[in-house]
N, C-alpha and C positions, 0 to 999 in steps of 0.2 A: 400206229405202224410206224412211225419215226419214233417213238420211247422206245418201242421193242430194237429196232437196230441197232439204238446207243448201245442197249444192254447187250448182243450178239455187236455185237463190234469190243467191246467190254470182254466177254466172254473166248472172242476170238482169239484178241490178244494174249487171258490166261494159259489160253493153248498154248501158245505160241510161245511164253515163260517156259510151261509146266515142261512142253515136251526141247527145250530145250541144251542145248550139247557143255555143261559146264566142262571147261580144261580138269583132272585134278594133274599131281605134282608130276605123276608116269606120264603126263601126255605134253606136258611142258615140253617143251624146245631143249636139249640135252646138249648143245654147247651154249657159248657166253657169247651173249649179244651190245652190239652196242648201241647208241640209247635215242636213236632211230627202229630200231627193230625191236628193241622194245615196245616204246608204244604203240607203234603198229600191230604187233601182235596182241600187247594188251588190248586195244582197241578191239579188233575183229573179233577176241574172246570174248567181251562186256559187250557184244556191240547189244544183244539183246536188251539191256537196260537200258538203252538208250530213248530220252519220250520223245525226241528227232534227229532225225538223220545230221543234222548244225554238232550236235553237241559231241564236246570232249567230254570225258572219264577221267582221264586221265590225262595230265599235260606235264612236259615236260621239268618245267619250275616246281611244282609239288612234288615229283620226286628226289630231286636235289633239293630242296626241304624237306621233304623227309628224309636224305639223306643224311645231312646237316642237323636236325636234330637226333641222330640215330636214331627214327625212327625205322626204320632199315639200314639193312646197311650201305655200307657204302660197294661205291662199286672200283675194281684191284682194273690198274691199267685201264679208266673207262667202259671198259666191259663187266654187264651182267650176267650171272650166273644163274645156273637156274632157282636158285634160293631168292635171291631178290626176286625175281620175276611173280615169285609168292609171292614174296610179301608187300610186291608191288600191287600186286592182286588183291590181296588179306588188308592193306590198309586202305582201298579204293571199297570194297562189301565192309567193313567199318564204318565208317568216314558216316557210313550214309546213316549211320543211326546212331553213331556215342560222336562223342567229342572226339577232337583227333587225338588229345593226350592220354581217353582212357583207350583208346585206338591204340597209341604204342603202349599203352603199360601190357593189353595181353598181343602187341608185335614181340616185345621185348619179352618176356616169358615164352613164344613160341621160338625163335633166335636161340633162346637157352635150348631150351628140350628138346627138340622133334619138330624144324618147321615143312615138311611135310605131312607130316599127321596130323599138326591143327591144321594145315589148309584143306585135308582132303574133308577131317571132320567141318567144318564151315562147309567147301560143299558138301560135303552128304546131307550134313542140316538146310540147307539154303534151296536142293535139291525140290525136299520131305516138306517145304514150308510151299515154293512154287507147284508143287504137282495139287497142292490139294488150293490153289488157287477159280478154276471151271467148278467145280464141287459146291465151294461156294458161291458162283455166282447162281449154278440151274436153280433155286429158290426165284433170282432175282426176275430173269426172264416166261416167270409164274407168277408172278405178280401179276394187281391188274393193272398198281402207278407201279413202268421200272424205274420211270426216272428216283420218286423216291424211294424206291429200293436198295436203289446203286449208292442212294445220300444216306441211308441208313446203315450200308454196307462199307462203304468208305469211313462213320465216325466209329463204327463199331474195330476198323479194322488201326483207324490210328489210333484206339486206344488201347487196343492190345500192345501199337508197339509200341505208347507209352509205359506201359505197366512193366511193360519186358526190356527198354530201354533202362526202366527205372531200377529193376529187377539188375543189372546185368551193371550200374555204377554201385550200385549198395556191393553185387562182389567186386568192384575193381577197388572198390576201398576199403574192405576187409583183405584180400591180396595184399593191400599197396595201399600202408596207411601215410605211410613219408607221400604218396602222392592228394589225399583228402591231406596232409596243414597243409603244401605247400597250394589246394584249389584252397582252401580256406584263409590263409594270407591273399591268394590273387583276392579275393571276394573282397574282404576288406579291405587291402587299394583301392578298390574299385569305388565304394560306397565316401 
């Protein structure tokens, strides 16, 4: 019974993720915000991704580092426009899978092209993937050994994530060859 309840808990969480309302660019505040307002908005918008209620998904230091590294645009007179908020939220999401340098390459392209379209595209794909979660867990609930089935599903998802990350890195390397040579120099220095 306890094993089935673990699987049911995971299914409940997957259903919560699948039903989450992720803000599109049109849902973002249309006014410029100060740092504390941005952090509050981002924290509430991304709360579904917290593993515990104490988690800070984005901090002032992170935003400042992203800005100094030109990963996101610099604020204008300490205010953040909707484009900044999209870039901060997209940086959070991309950083979950990619190295910061790779996430930065995607964000720089989005800033040069159309941040709103890139942001909405990411949210659309993420939403689709989240909606698949409950279906993936249904077989776990029916398994004779639910814990084993959960571990096997976790391994499968980790393998999928690794394969997708590797392919994404190769795409970034192909699009931004200078970035690849910088990575090679960093690896040589580290050895």
